[in-house]
N, C-alpha and C positions, 0 to 999 in steps of 0.2 A: 587475212591469214598469212602467216610467215612463210616466205619462199627462200628456203636455203639452197645454195648452190655449192657443190663440192666438185672440183675438177680432178678426176682420176689421173689425168696426164700430168698433173702439177709436179715440178721437180721437188716439192716438198715431200714426196713419197720416198725419195732417196736421200733425204737431208742427213747430215752428220752433225754432231756436237761441234761447235767451235767457240772460241774464247770471245765473249761480248766485247764490242767496241766501247771506248770511253767516250762520252759526249764532249763536245768541244767545250762546253762551259765548265767542264771539270778538268780538262787537261792542263790548265794553267796551275791548278792545286797540285796535281801529280808532278808536274815539273818542279815546282818549288820544294816539294818533299825530296825529290831526287838530288836537287842542288844542295839541300841541307845534309843528306846522306854523304854526298861527295865531299863536302866541307868538313864534316866531322871525321870522315875517314882519312882525309889528307892532313888536316890540321890537328884533329884530336879534340876531346878523348874519343876513342873508337866505340866506347860504351854508349855514346849518345846517338851513333849512327844506326845501331840496330833498331831502337825504337822508331826512328824515322822511316826506316824501311817498312815496318808494320803500319805506320801512318799512311805512307805512300800507297801500300797495297789497299788499305781500307778505303782511301780516296778513290782509287781505281774502281773498286767494288761498288762503292756508293754511287758513282756517276756512270755506271755501266749503261749502255743503251743496247739491250738484247733485241734481236729480231723476233717479231711476234707473228704468228699465223692467224690472221683475223678472219673470223666466221663471216660468211656473206650471206645476207638476208634483209630483204626490204624493211622488216618490222623489228630488227634487233636493236637493242640498247646495251652497249658493252660497257664493261667496268673501265672508268677513266684512269684508275690508278692501280697499282700493286698495293697489297696490304690486307689487313684483317678487317672484316666487316664487323664493326663495333656496335653498330645500332641501326635499327630500321623503325623510324618513327614518323608519325604524322606531325608536320610542322609547317608553319607559314614561311614563304620564301623570305630571304634577306631583303631589306628594304630597297637595296640597289636594284633587285630584279622584280620588285612588287608592282611597278607601274601597270596599268590596265593594258598597255601595248606589249608588255613583257609576260611574266608569269601571272600577274594578278596577285591578289591578297588572300585567296583561298587557300586552305591547307593542302599540301602535297606530301606524298610519301617521300621521306628523305632517307637515303642510304648513306651512312657515313663509314668511310674506310680509313683506318688509321695506317699510315704509312711509316714504318719504323726505320731506324738509320741502317738496317739491313736490307730493306727493300730497294728495288730500282725506283728512282724518283722522277722518271719521265712520265708525264700525264698524256693521254690519248683521247681523241674525239670519241664519244660515246655513240654518236650516230653522224650520218652524212646530212650536211645542211650548210646554212650560212651563219656566221658569226653576227648575230643581230646586236649584242651588246657585250662589252667587255669593261669591267670597272675594277680599277685597282685601288685598294684601300692601304694607305701606308701605315708605318709602324705607329703605335699609340693612338690610332683613331678609335672612335667609339665602336664597340662590338656591335655589329648588326646581324650577326649569324645567331641563329636560334638554338644551335647546339651549345649548351652551356659550357664555358671554359674560361679559365682566368689567364691562360698562358698565351692566348692569341696575340700575334703582333701584326703580320702583314697577311692581306687576303686579296684574292682576285676572283671576281664573279664572271662567269661565262652564261651566255644564252645563245643556244644553237637552234635554229628554226629550219625545219624540212620544207620542201616545196609545197606540201599540202598543208602547212600551217602548225604541224605538230611541234611543240616546244620542249626542250630539255634544258634545264639549268644545272650548272654545278660550280662549286666554290673550291679553290685551292686555299688551304689554310696553313700558315706557317706558325709553328709553335715557338715557344721561347728559345729552342735550340736553333731554329732556322733564322736565316738572315735575309732571304730574298725569295720573292715569287716571280717567275719569268713566264713570259707568253712568246709563242712562236707564230702567232697569228694575230690578226687586228680585225676590227669590226669591218664587215662587208666582205671578208674573205670566205670562199667556199672551203669547207673541210670535208675530208672523207673519213668515214667510220674507221677507227684504229689508227689514224694519222696522229703523229706527235704534234702536240699543241702547246705544252708547257713543261715547266720543271719547278720543283720546289727544293731549295737547299736544305738539307738535313731534315731532321724528324718533322713530320707534318700530318696533315689530314685532308681529305677530299670528301666533300659533300655532294651528293647528286640528287636532284629533284625530278621524280618520275612523273609522266603524264598520268592523268586520272584513269586511263584505260590500259595502264601497264603495270601489273602488280609485280613486285620483286620475284625474280627467280633464284635468289641467293638467301641464305639464312645467316643469322648472327653467329659468329665463330668461323665462318667459312673464309678461306683465303681466295682473294680476288687477284686476277692477273690482268693488267691493263691491256686492252685490245684483243683479249682473248675470252674472258669470262663473260657469259651472257647474264647481264644484270636484270634485264626485263624484255618481254616481247609486247610490242604494241598490239593491243587487241585481246591479250591473254590477262584476264582479271582475277585468276585464282593464285594467290601466292604460294610460294613453295614451302615446304615443310622439311625439317631434318632432325637427325639425332647425332649426339656426340659419341663416338665409339672409341 
């Protein structure tokens, strides 16, 4: 059974809105844009400076790293990425995670989240556990992901294993716009649910493979928030249903 805990004394009760920080990975891009603004403003033409102001603001927005309030529960699986739930399908895992010691080759429920260029691009751990496997697939490598797409370039496969053996796999997929997939953890690291574990530069997608005894609690078309949206509950096998209003 799920055991959720909410602390009524938490300072979150009295929180206020604040401007999200820019992740260190993106600060260099913002600085370059600022330097170009200064260059065009001093040297000219001034008309080139204003577009660079817009580019700098967009880069700061793109690389924003907002604080998230992570639900606490032993059996929760949270969304690893911000974005739109594009599909919920039954697929076999990518071959990099299909070893018998990893996810195996049996079909899993795969939830695919599309991360647009307007979403925050920090990925978070969907559950607490040890990073058992982390496989990076570089540009132009053969596509091993089973969600069909021709614009895939760089991918990174994660396998997180709980202390009781429950396994969750997910894949960071960089599209043709993206240039790099980053990891903030390594194999053998213990990660905590909601912890920042990776980043994809520019438009992307994240696929997560749920355990057999965890039906999705989201529906296609729903917005997911990394580290906050409950994607599934281990032991709850009835999938969610929804309607568009």
